[in-house]
RODO-2510 file (C-alpha; in nm, 4 decimals, decimal comma):
residues 471
     n   res          X          Y          Z
     1     x    -1,3015     0,7385     2,4648
     2     x    -0,9243     0,7738     2,4460
     3     x    -0,7228     0,4916     2,5965
     4     x    -0,3481     0,5511     2,6205
     5     x    -0,3014     0,1903     2,7321
     6     x    -0,4380     0,0577     2,4018
     7     x    -0,1734    -0,1526     2,2275
     8     x    -0,2223    -0,3059     1,8851
     9     x     0,0113    -0,4815     1,6466
    10     x     0,0663    -0,5575     1,2823
    11     x     0,2482    -0,8869     1,2393
    12     x     0,3287    -0,9702     0,8761
    13     x     0,5010    -1,2849     0,7581
    14     x     0,7962    -1,1736     0,5413
    15     x     0,7402    -1,3970     0,2413
    16     x     0,6906    -1,1279    -0,0251
    17     x     0,5717    -0,7730    -0,0872
    18     x     0,3044    -0,6151     0,1330
    19     x    -0,0397    -0,7157    -0,0002
    20     x    -0,3104    -0,4484    -0,0010
    21     x    -0,5056    -0,6634     0,2461
    22     x    -0,2123    -0,6581     0,4855
    23     x    -0,1689    -0,2859     0,4291
    24     x    -0,5332    -0,2253     0,5210
    25     x    -0,4925    -0,4341     0,8370
    26     x    -0,1832    -0,2322     0,9267
    27     x    -0,3741     0,0906     0,8591
    28     x    -0,6708    -0,0076     1,0776
    29     x    -0,4322    -0,0936     1,3622
    30     x    -0,2397     0,2305     1,3131
    31     x    -0,5595     0,4371     1,3091
    32     x    -0,6865     0,2596     1,6206
    33     x    -0,3619     0,3318     1,8052
    34     x    -0,3439     0,6945     1,6958
    35     x    -0,7138     0,7531     1,7717
    36     x    -0,6732     0,6236     2,1272
    37     x    -0,3291     0,7714     2,1883
    38     x    -0,1961     0,4189     2,2324
    39     x     0,0867     0,2208     2,0736
    40     x     0,1238     0,0589     1,7317
    41     x     0,3684    -0,2319     1,7377
    42     x     0,5287    -0,3911     1,4324
    43     x     0,6236    -0,7566     1,4752
    44     x     0,7806    -0,9808     1,2127
    45     x     0,6468    -1,3390     1,2146
    46     x     0,9392    -1,5139     1,0494
    47     x     0,9337    -1,8624     1,2015
    48     x     0,8664    -2,0078     0,8557
    49     x     1,2355    -1,9974     0,7714
    50     x     1,1921    -2,1705     0,4373
    51     x     0,9883    -1,8777     0,3026
    52     x     1,0893    -1,5751     0,5141
    53     x     1,3596    -1,3483     0,3743
    54     x     1,5384    -1,0332     0,4824
    55     x     1,4529    -0,8853     0,1416
    56     x     1,0816    -0,9319     0,2132
    57     x     1,1201    -0,7671     0,5538
    58     x     1,2903    -0,4685     0,3925
    59     x     1,0123    -0,4517     0,1316
    60     x     0,7388    -0,4546     0,3972
    61     x     0,9091    -0,1842     0,6026
    62     x     0,9545     0,0233     0,2873
    63     x     0,5834    -0,0065     0,2024
    64     x     0,4733     0,0906     0,5542
    65     x     0,7048     0,3899     0,5528
    66     x     0,5722     0,4984     0,2130
    67     x     0,2167     0,4796     0,3494
    68     x     0,3236     0,6875     0,6492
    69     x     0,2335     0,4171     0,9034
    70     x     0,5013     0,4788     1,1636
    71     x     0,5358     0,2256     1,4438
    72     x     0,6082     0,2954     1,8088
    73     x     0,7869    -0,0349     1,8715
    74     x     0,9442    -0,2799     1,6328
    75     x     1,2356    -0,3197     1,3904
    76     x     1,5155    -0,2316     1,3833
    77     x     1,5003    -0,2691     1,7626
    78     x     1,5953    -0,6299     1,8520
    79     x     1,3281    -0,8603     1,9898
    80     x     1,0488    -0,7983     1,7405
    81     x     1,1270    -1,0889     1,5085
    82     x     0,9954    -1,4276     1,6188
    83     x     1,3275    -1,5933     1,5418
    84     x     1,4759    -1,3697     1,8137
    85     x     1,2226    -1,4925     2,0710
    86     x     1,2641    -1,8708     2,0680
    87     x     1,3740    -1,8914     2,4321
    88     x     1,0537    -1,7150     2,5327
    89     x     0,8400    -1,9729     2,3502
    90     x     1,0296    -2,2618     2,5083
    91     x     0,9779    -2,1148     2,8564
    92     x     0,6018    -2,0856     2,7996
    93     x     0,5816    -2,4388     2,6655
    94     x     0,7556    -2,5642     2,9795
    95     x     0,5026    -2,3762     3,1928
    96     x     0,2153    -2,5480     3,0162
    97     x     0,3782    -2,8890     3,0499
    98     x     0,4461    -2,8349     3,4200
    99     x     0,0850    -2,7334     3,4845
   100     x    -0,0559    -3,0328     3,2943
   101     x    -0,2230    -2,8050     3,0373
   102     x     0,0026    -2,9482     2,7668
   103     x     0,1613    -3,2869     2,7019
   104     x     0,4189    -3,4554     2,4835
   105     x     0,3101    -3,6532     2,1793
   106     x     0,5123    -3,9056     1,9791
   107     x     0,2527    -3,9904     1,7144
   108     x     0,4305    -4,0440     1,3866
   109     x     0,3363    -3,8175     1,0938
   110     x     0,2423    -4,1287     0,8936
   111     x    -0,0099    -4,2336     1,1605
   112     x    -0,1673    -3,8885     1,1712
   113     x    -0,1811    -3,8793     0,7921
   114     x    -0,3705    -4,2106     0,7799
   115     x    -0,6138    -4,0920     1,0476
   116     x    -0,6699    -3,7649     0,8606
   117     x    -0,7346    -3,9466     0,5326
   118     x    -0,9728    -4,1877     0,7059
   119     x    -1,1717    -3,8989     0,8537
   120     x    -1,1887    -3,7261     0,5167
   121     x    -1,3111    -4,0483     0,3542
   122     x    -1,5967    -4,0560     0,6071
   123     x    -1,6737    -3,6898     0,5335
   124     x    -1,5602    -3,5856     0,8819
   125     x    -1,3213    -3,3149     1,0019
   126     x    -1,0039    -3,4692     1,1398
   127     x    -0,9599    -3,4277     1,5144
   128     x    -0,6609    -3,5658     1,6993
   129     x    -0,7640    -3,8685     1,9031
   130     x    -0,5772    -3,7706     2,2192
   131     x    -0,3761    -4,0923     2,2050
   132     x    -0,0794    -3,9422     2,3950
   133     x    -0,2745    -3,7364     2,6500
   134     x    -0,2135    -3,9599     2,9494
   135     x     0,0960    -4,1532     2,8497
   136     x     0,3311    -3,9376     3,0561
   137     x     0,5799    -3,8913     2,7733
   138     x     0,8823    -3,6676     2,8299
   139     x     0,9767    -3,6030     2,4680
   140     x     0,8160    -3,5369     2,1337
   141     x     0,5877    -3,2661     2,0055
   142     x     0,3987    -3,0567     2,2611
   143     x     0,0180    -3,0402     2,2368
   144     x    -0,2277    -2,8162     2,4211
   145     x    -0,4918    -3,0067     2,6159
   146     x    -0,8323    -2,8840     2,4909
   147     x    -1,1329    -2,9364     2,7209
   148     x    -1,3517    -3,2223     2,5967
   149     x    -1,6776    -3,0433     2,6691
   150     x    -1,8073    -2,6899     2,6488
   151     x    -1,7419    -2,4094     2,4033
   152     x    -1,5290    -2,1022     2,3532
   153     x    -1,6997    -1,7765     2,2589
   154     x    -1,5118    -1,5171     2,0544
   155     x    -1,6673    -1,1783     2,1318
   156     x    -1,5667    -1,0149     1,8076
   157     x    -1,5918    -0,6353     1,7830
   158     x    -1,7024    -0,6586     1,4192
   159     x    -1,9003    -0,9833     1,3942
   160     x    -2,0388    -1,0109     1,7477
   161     x    -2,0191    -1,3291     1,9577
   162     x    -1,9144    -1,6443     1,7692
   163     x    -1,9303    -1,9789     1,9466
   164     x    -1,6894    -2,2670     1,8819
   165     x    -1,7819    -2,6071     2,0239
   166     x    -1,4766    -2,7762     2,1750
   167     x    -1,5733    -3,0927     1,9927
   168     x    -1,4751    -2,9092     1,6737
   169     x    -1,1253    -2,8474     1,8069
   170     x    -0,8372    -3,0829     1,8716
   171     x    -0,5281    -3,0800     2,0886
   172     x    -0,3204    -2,8608     1,8604
   173     x     0,0556    -2,8690     1,8466
   174     x     0,2405    -2,5909     2,0282
   175     x     0,5939    -2,7114     1,9588
   176     x     0,6946    -2,9503     1,6819
   177     x     0,9077    -3,2579     1,7345
   178     x     1,2147    -3,0675     1,6121
   179     x     1,1606    -2,8049     1,8838
   180     x     1,0273    -2,5248     1,6625
   181     x     0,7155    -2,3454     1,7901
   182     x     0,4047    -2,3261     1,5743
   183     x     0,2480    -2,0079     1,4436
   184     x    -0,0540    -2,0089     1,6756
   185     x     0,1583    -2,0615     1,9849
   186     x     0,4040    -1,7867     1,8917
   187     x     0,1170    -1,5449     1,8341
   188     x    -0,0252    -1,6020     2,1818
   189     x     0,3105    -1,5686     2,3574
   190     x     0,3997    -1,2600     2,1547
   191     x     0,0677    -1,0879     2,2138
   192     x     0,0697    -1,1405     2,5888
   193     x     0,4351    -1,0487     2,6400
   194     x     0,3940    -0,7400     2,4212
   195     x     0,0824    -0,6479     2,6230
   196     x    -0,1455    -0,6343     2,3179
   197     x    -0,4939    -0,5198     2,4199
   198     x    -0,6733    -0,5482     2,0845
   199     x    -0,6027    -0,7937     1,8040
   200     x    -0,7248    -0,6458     1,4733
   201     x    -0,6562    -0,8859     1,1879
   202     x    -0,8076    -1,0498     0,8808
   203     x    -1,0955    -1,2902     0,9344
   204     x    -0,8939    -1,5672     0,7722
   205     x    -0,7486    -1,5931     1,1243
   206     x    -1,0889    -1,6334     1,2896
   207     x    -1,0690    -2,0145     1,2940
   208     x    -0,7419    -1,9878     1,4914
   209     x    -0,8926    -1,7621     1,7559
   210     x    -1,0671    -2,0208     1,9812
   211     x    -0,7438    -2,2224     1,9971
   212     x    -0,5507    -1,9112     2,0892
   213     x    -0,8053    -1,8079     2,3543
   214     x    -0,7739    -2,1511     2,5188
   215     x    -0,3967    -2,1065     2,5170
   216     x    -0,4234    -1,7626     2,6793
   217     x    -0,6427    -1,9163     2,9481
   218     x    -0,4131    -2,2137     2,9978
   219     x    -0,1239    -1,9740     3,0582
   220     x    -0,3339    -1,7641     3,2965
   221     x    -0,3219    -1,4531     3,0788
   222     x    -0,5982    -1,2035     3,0098
   223     x    -0,7551    -1,2466     2,6675
   224     x    -0,7302    -0,9416     2,4378
   225     x    -1,0254    -0,8104     2,2436
   226     x    -1,0595    -0,9347     1,8867
   227     x    -1,1767    -0,7706     1,5646
   228     x    -1,1620    -0,9802     1,2501
   229     x    -1,1676    -0,7685     0,9368
   230     x    -1,3409    -0,9224     0,6300
   231     x    -1,1327    -1,0069     0,3264
   232     x    -1,0784    -0,7725     0,0325
   233     x    -1,2505    -0,9121    -0,2747
   234     x    -1,1914    -0,8946    -0,6474
   235     x    -1,4578    -0,7859    -0,8951
   236     x    -1,5886    -1,1453    -0,9057
   237     x    -1,6288    -1,1292    -0,5250
   238     x    -1,3661    -1,3952    -0,4651
   239     x    -1,0709    -1,3193    -0,2404
   240     x    -0,8388    -1,0647    -0,4039
   241     x    -0,5409    -1,2397    -0,5595
   242     x    -0,2852    -1,1921    -0,8358
   243     x    -0,5311    -1,3159    -1,0953
   244     x    -0,7317    -0,9973    -1,0346
   245     x    -0,4282    -0,7859    -1,1252
   246     x    -0,2011    -0,5809    -0,9010
   247     x    -0,2293    -0,6672    -0,5319
   248     x     0,0893    -0,5366    -0,3673
   249     x     0,1320    -0,1889    -0,2256
   250     x     0,4564    -0,1435    -0,4167
   251     x     0,2834    -0,1971    -0,7526
   252     x     0,0402     0,0859    -0,6821
   253     x     0,3208     0,3062    -0,5516
   254     x     0,5257     0,2419    -0,8661
   255     x     0,2177     0,3152    -1,0789
   256     x     0,2131     0,6641    -0,9273
   257     x    -0,0680     0,6532    -0,6706
   258     x     0,0074     0,9191    -0,4039
   259     x     0,0411     0,7663    -0,0546
   260     x    -0,2371     0,9799     0,0941
   261     x    -0,4749     0,8608    -0,1790
   262     x    -0,3806     0,4987    -0,1075
   263     x    -0,4394     0,5472     0,2653
   264     x    -0,7759     0,7150     0,2030
   265     x    -0,8818     0,4337    -0,0299
   266     x    -0,7725     0,1535     0,2030
   267     x    -0,9491     0,3196     0,4970
   268     x    -1,2752     0,3319     0,3041
   269     x    -1,2345    -0,0280     0,1924
   270     x    -1,4626    -0,1726     0,4583
   271     x    -1,4832     0,1219     0,7010
   272     x    -1,7265     0,4086     0,6660
   273     x    -1,8293     0,7352     0,8248
   274     x    -2,1578     0,8343     0,6713
   275     x    -2,1422     0,8737     0,2945
   276     x    -1,8093     1,0561     0,2875
   277     x    -1,5417     0,9283     0,0518
   278     x    -1,2551     1,1732     0,1034
   279     x    -1,0724     1,2117     0,4338
   280     x    -0,7535     1,3854     0,5358
   281     x    -0,5255     1,1623     0,7406
   282     x    -0,5954     1,3623     1,0565
   283     x    -0,9699     1,3153     1,0019
   284     x    -0,9241     0,9386     0,9701
   285     x    -0,7408     0,9342     1,3033
   286     x    -1,0126     1,1419     1,4673
   287     x    -1,3067     0,9419     1,3322
   288     x    -1,1850     0,5835     1,3122
   289     x    -1,3761     0,3258     1,5162
   290     x    -1,3207    -0,0415     1,4483
   291     x    -1,6877    -0,1046     1,5262
   292     x    -1,7706     0,0847     1,2063
   293     x    -1,5872    -0,1699     0,9946
   294     x    -1,8393    -0,3673     0,7900
   295     x    -1,8904    -0,7398     0,8450
   296     x    -1,8869    -0,8290     0,4756
   297     x    -1,6041    -0,8212     0,2254
   298     x    -1,5256    -0,5044     0,0291
   299     x    -1,4514    -0,5107    -0,3451
   300     x    -1,1237    -0,3585    -0,4601
   301     x    -1,2032    -0,1099    -0,7369
   302     x    -0,8987     0,0245    -0,9247
   303     x    -1,1128     0,2852    -1,1043
   304     x    -1,2204     0,4329    -0,7718
   305     x    -0,8619     0,4302    -0,6454
   306     x    -0,7513     0,6220    -0,9557
   307     x    -1,0365     0,8698    -0,9024
   308     x    -0,9097     0,9330    -0,5507
   309     x    -0,5556     0,9586    -0,6821
   310     x    -0,6618     1,2240    -0,9308
   311     x    -0,8451     1,4129    -0,6577
   312     x    -0,5313     1,4209    -0,4443
   313     x    -0,3135     1,5364    -0,7342
   314     x    -0,5560     1,8190    -0,8072
   315     x    -0,6238     1,9295    -0,4499
   316     x    -0,2927     1,8770    -0,2696
   317     x    -0,0480     2,1641    -0,2428
   318     x     0,1673     2,1565    -0,5573
   319     x     0,4904     2,1639    -0,3559
   320     x     0,3854     1,8447    -0,1741
   321     x     0,3059     1,6747    -0,5047
   322     x     0,6393     1,7910    -0,6457
   323     x     0,8169     1,6377    -0,3467
   324     x     0,6779     1,2969    -0,4496
   325     x     0,8177     1,3164    -0,8025
   326     x     1,1958     1,2513    -0,7747
   327     x     1,1724     0,8685    -0,7668
   328     x     0,9436     0,8742    -1,0694
   329     x     1,1740     1,1122    -1,2550
   330     x     1,4696     0,8819    -1,1906
   331     x     1,2652     0,5774    -1,2954
   332     x     1,1816     0,7551    -1,6209
   333     x     1,5495     0,8320    -1,6833
   334     x     1,5031     1,2045    -1,6219
   335     x     1,7181     1,4382    -1,4166
   336     x     1,5714     1,5620    -1,0895
   337     x     1,5748     1,9448    -1,1077
   338     x     1,7430     2,1403    -0,8315
   339     x     1,4740     2,4092    -0,8385
   340     x     1,1869     2,2620    -0,6349
   341     x     0,9742     2,5758    -0,6815
   342     x     1,0025     2,5327    -1,0603
   343     x     0,8962     2,1696    -1,0262
   344     x     0,5907     2,2755    -0,8246
   345     x     0,4961     2,5183    -1,1053
   346     x     0,5271     2,2318    -1,3530
   347     x     0,2888     2,0255    -1,1386
   348     x     0,0285     2,3039    -1,1471
   349     x     0,0183     2,2889    -1,5280
   350     x    -0,0113     1,9093    -1,5465
   351     x    -0,2222     1,7815    -1,2614
   352     x    -0,5634     1,8503    -1,4132
   353     x    -0,4801     1,5958    -1,6845
   354     x    -0,3364     1,3075    -1,4766
   355     x    -0,4754     1,0294    -1,2591
   356     x    -0,1328     0,9248    -1,1277
   357     x     0,2146     1,0651    -1,0815
   358     x     0,3377     0,8443    -1,3645
   359     x     0,0723     0,9854    -1,5982
   360     x     0,1605     1,3363    -1,4837
   361     x     0,5249     1,2900    -1,5798
   362     x     0,4376     1,1156    -1,9058
   363     x     0,2243     1,4169    -2,0036
   364     x     0,5007     1,6602    -1,9054
   365     x     0,8163     1,4787    -2,0108
   366     x     0,8887     1,7643    -2,2523
   367     x     0,9587     1,9920    -1,9536
   368     x     1,2644     1,7842    -1,8675
   369     x     1,4044     1,7024    -2,2120
   370     x     1,3412     1,8091    -2,5727
   371     x     1,1022     1,5897    -2,7695
   372     x     1,2860     1,2950    -2,9244
   373     x     1,0674     1,3249    -3,2343
   374     x     0,7708     1,5199    -3,3635
   375     x     0,4302     1,3595    -3,3965
   376     x     0,4109     1,2739    -3,7694
   377     x     0,0661     1,4240    -3,8240
   378     x     0,1616     1,7378    -3,6347
   379     x     0,4865     1,7708    -3,8286
   380     x     0,3040     1,7335    -4,1605
   381     x     0,0537     2,0002    -4,0602
   382     x     0,2866     2,2574    -3,9025
   383     x     0,6527     2,1995    -3,9896
   384     x     0,6100     2,3178    -4,3463
   385     x     0,7579     2,5923    -4,5620
   386     x     0,4863     2,8230    -4,4313
   387     x     0,5592     2,7079    -4,0768
   388     x     0,9300     2,7799    -4,1274
   389     x     0,8501     3,1404    -4,2128
   390     x     0,6301     3,1775    -3,9065
   391     x     0,9003     3,0259    -3,6866
   392     x     1,1502     3,2793    -3,8212
   393     x     0,9206     3,5638    -3,7166
   394     x     0,8479     3,4014    -3,3778
   395     x     1,2194     3,3548    -3,3094
   396     x     1,2853     3,7143    -3,4024
   397     x     1,0112     3,8348    -3,1640
   398     x     1,1105     3,6110    -2,8686
   399     x     1,4820     3,6899    -2,9019
   400     x     1,3880     4,0508    -2,8234
   401     x     1,1449     3,9475    -2,5468
   402     x     1,2843     4,0302    -2,2026
   403     x     0,9787     3,9369    -1,9967
   404     x     0,9057     3,5638    -2,0104
   405     x     0,6066     3,5612    -1,7779
   406     x     0,2899     3,3974    -1,9198
   407     x     0,1034     3,7270    -1,9430
   408     x     0,3870     3,9031    -2,1252
   409     x     0,4317     3,6094    -2,3610
   410     x     0,0624     3,6041    -2,4459
   411     x     0,0808     3,9758    -2,5289
   412     x     0,3799     3,9116    -2,7597
   413     x     0,2108     3,6200    -2,9335
   414     x    -0,1097     3,8134    -2,9875
   415     x     0,0837     4,1026    -3,1352
   416     x     0,2720     3,8766    -3,3756
   417     x    -0,0452     3,6908    -3,4766
   418     x    -0,2071     4,0251    -3,5638
   419     x     0,0951     4,1313    -3,7687
   420     x     0,0837     3,8028    -3,9639
   421     x    -0,2978     3,8121    -3,9999
   422     x    -0,3165     3,4794    -3,8133
   423     x    -0,5341     3,3463    -3,5376
   424     x    -0,3592     3,3101    -3,2036
   425     x    -0,4183     2,9343    -3,2175
   426     x    -0,2085     2,9078    -3,5343
   427     x     0,1044     3,0330    -3,3565
   428     x     0,0153     2,8478    -3,0374
   429     x    -0,0116     2,5091    -3,2087
   430     x     0,3056     2,5677    -3,4071
   431     x     0,4851     2,6420    -3,0795
   432     x     0,3380     2,3319    -2,9151
   433     x     0,4753     2,1101    -3,1868
   434     x     0,8151     2,2779    -3,1679
   435     x     0,8402     2,2685    -2,7882
   436     x     0,6594     1,9477    -2,6925
   437     x     0,6558     1,7346    -3,0081
   438     x     0,2766     1,7269    -3,0350
   439     x    -0,0388     1,9362    -3,0403
   440     x    -0,1631     1,8690    -2,6848
   441     x    -0,0025     2,0358    -2,3850
   442     x    -0,0806     2,2647    -2,0933
   443     x    -0,1436     2,6331    -2,1809
   444     x     0,1339     2,7267    -2,4221
   445     x     0,2330     3,0472    -2,2437
   446     x     0,2838     2,8554    -1,9201
   447     x     0,4954     2,6037    -2,1118
   448     x     0,7141     2,8722    -2,2696
   449     x     0,7560     3,0504    -1,9351
   450     x     0,8560     2,7274    -1,7571
   451     x     1,0984     2,6198    -2,0284
   452     x     1,2573     2,9619    -2,0129
   453     x     1,4129     3,1827    -2,2754
   454     x     1,7199     2,9771    -2,3709
   455     x     1,5484     2,6381    -2,3909
   456     x     1,2485     2,7791    -2,5780
   457     x     1,4668     2,9454    -2,8397
   458     x     1,6802     2,6328    -2,8814
   459     x     1,3741     2,4164    -2,9437
   460     x     1,2192     2,6667    -3,1829
   461     x     1,5430     2,6766    -3,3847
   462     x     1,5487     2,2960    -3,3977
   463     x     1,1889     2,2932    -3,5246
   464     x     1,2783     2,5631    -3,7785
   465     x     1,5538     2,3410    -3,9139
   466     x     1,3125     2,0477    -3,9378
   467     x     1,0590     2,2643    -4,1195
   468     x     1,3274     2,3789    -4,3619
   469     x     1,4181     2,0204    -4,4445
   470     x     1,0523     1,9331    -4,4972
   471     x     1,0118     2,2278    -4,7329
***
């Protein structure tokens, strides 16, 4: 059922590039919002000033834009960074103090450290003693008063009901002694003031949820629905980290994974719809249901991602693939051609051989610049005295050739091969070496047609000179 009032958020901490786990969380929220016709909010949780940077924020926004996850509210509009909302947190802390649901605490960090170490030595989980609960202090840190008895139940949309005994919780700090709000408190205030209806996040946040629910209730706010998404795992089934290889979205983008392939892969990393593997973005929006997200961790498989990437390169309209190439051309030190239709024709000849955009350009670099050198084995085999004579005849034929379409070129090559009592492959391979530097390329007549008359003749003459020197 569509729900236009549905409001979800993605709230990264800007301490580095966007991790694939964060990207998947953002995607699930975006799909949920688009499926229900609701709103997707981007919020920057930057209260950790020692680690948060503007560069990281820019990197995260760049990654989301590359993935095509547009947000309905958020930066650059003011008010969506936690450091811009400090007055709001202070006002909510004052409300809790005034109602008696929170209290000031002046316990020294050294005292709490000793109590924590003592609990650990006994094999117990540290729980604040409540020493300052009834002292009537008017300064210090601010703690939430947790009920001594009972339990809080998290009705999770993925895992089902999970019960947390209040005896496992302690009176957690809302505001530190220096006046800065804590992460858990900011999250509650942000979610309620931004009218978030569903909190979809990683299950590493599950242990925070009962504390946050008690804070919602203490403030008199409705509790949103929760869905805690299992972690992404490495091949060894431990949580995906840098030791497993690339983990940031930017690394996969720079490696040449098309954004639609990345979105498809992330969507299937924990979510399923039957046995299907390949989904258009519109299909993901139509079919996504957070209740179909699995309760166990999903293993990140680079081989499968590359398979999807290859599928997208082969099946996507060539003009759309060509539109993705300019940044990769610039990164490779190649000029971006003005003729976008020509670039799309280049893509058609290369995409059957490539798993990524980077591989595609590496295989077709010769389209954009002459080969810097000839493959030594190929040069030894083809750029010989005999090869020089054949190149002379080929140059003579192509200089008279007006029609440089693949079909016309094939006809000319076949005619020359017959005149020289050669197999077509003999002339084709000689041309490959001359035009591309090696013996592997897309169909040679497509290559000649795409290089065009002037460039083809210039490269053939250069190869003829090299063959003459070798002779």
